[in-house]
C-alpha positions as CSV (number, residue, x, y, z in Angstrom):
1,M,0.0,0.0,0.0
2,R,1.2,3.5,-0.9
3,I,-0.3,6.5,0.8
4,M,0.3,10.1,-0.1
5,I,-0.6,12.9,2.4
6,L,-0.8,16.4,1.1
7,N,-1.1,19.5,3.3
8,G,-1.9,22.9,1.9
9,P,-0.9,26.5,2.6
10,N,0.1,27.7,6.0
11,L,0.0,24.3,7.5
12,N,3.8,24.5,7.9
13,M,3.0,27.2,10.5
14,L,1.1,24.9,12.8
15,G,2.2,25.2,16.3
16,T,3.6,28.7,15.8
17,R,0.9,30.7,14.0
18,E,-1.9,31.7,16.5
19,P,-1.5,28.7,18.8
20,H,-4.3,30.0,20.9
21,I,-6.6,29.3,17.9
22,Y,-4.9,26.5,16.0
23,G,-3.1,24.8,18.9
24,S,0.5,24.0,19.6
25,T,0.8,20.8,17.6
26,T,3.3,21.2,14.7
27,L,3.1,19.6,11.3
28,D,6.1,17.5,12.2
29,A,4.2,16.3,15.3
30,I,1.4,15.2,13.0
31,K,3.8,13.6,10.5
32,A,5.5,11.4,13.1
33,P,2.6,9.1,14.0
34,C,1.7,8.8,10.4
35,E,5.2,7.5,9.7
36,E,5.0,5.2,12.7
37,F,1.7,3.8,11.5
38,A,3.1,3.4,8.0
39,A,6.1,1.5,9.3
40,F,3.9,-0.7,11.5
41,T,1.6,-1.6,8.6
42,G,4.3,-1.9,5.9
43,T,2.9,1.1,4.0
44,K,4.9,3.4,1.9
45,L,4.1,7.0,3.0
46,S,4.9,10.2,1.2
47,F,4.0,13.3,3.2
48,H,4.1,16.8,1.6
49,Q,3.2,20.4,2.4
50,S,3.2,23.3,0.0
51,N,2.0,26.9,0.0
52,H,1.9,26.7,-3.9
53,E,-1.3,25.5,-5.5
54,G,0.5,24.3,-8.7
55,E,2.9,22.1,-6.7
56,L,-0.1,20.5,-4.9
57,V,-1.8,19.9,-8.3
58,D,1.3,18.3,-9.6
59,L,1.4,16.0,-6.6
60,I,-2.2,15.1,-6.9
61,Q,-1.6,14.2,-10.6
62,S,1.5,12.2,-9.6
63,A,-0.6,10.2,-7.1
64,R,-2.4,8.5,-10.0
65,K,0.8,6.4,-10.5
66,D,2.6,6.8,-7.2
67,A,-0.1,6.2,-4.6
68,D,-2.9,3.8,-3.9
69,A,-4.6,6.3,-1.6
70,L,-4.5,10.1,-1.3
71,I,-5.3,12.1,1.8
72,I,-5.5,15.9,1.4
73,N,-5.9,18.7,3.9
74,P,-6.1,21.5,1.4
75,A,-6.4,24.3,4.0
76,A,-7.4,27.5,2.4
77,Y,-7.6,25.9,-1.0
78,S,-10.7,24.1,0.1
79,F,-12.5,27.4,-0.5
80,T,-10.5,28.9,-3.3
81,S,-9.1,26.3,-5.6
82,I,-10.9,25.2,-8.7
83,A,-7.8,23.3,-10.0
84,M,-7.7,21.0,-7.1
85,Y,-11.4,19.9,-7.4
């Protein structure tokens, strides 16, 4: 099994940007248990974050051949991106 996880704009700021609203958990702290689970289950994991819509679109398209499952947290692009949907 190959899983690709994509994270959209500003998610690299988790834990530091307005922690009173978004919490103190960083994206690295989210990535770590994903990697642990992947290792436990023998799953190949690719984990990405980008602030650039085009890069995320390229990764989504590459998932057609590089992943069996795709998990996306598009962040602000869930409201503004036509290309990703």
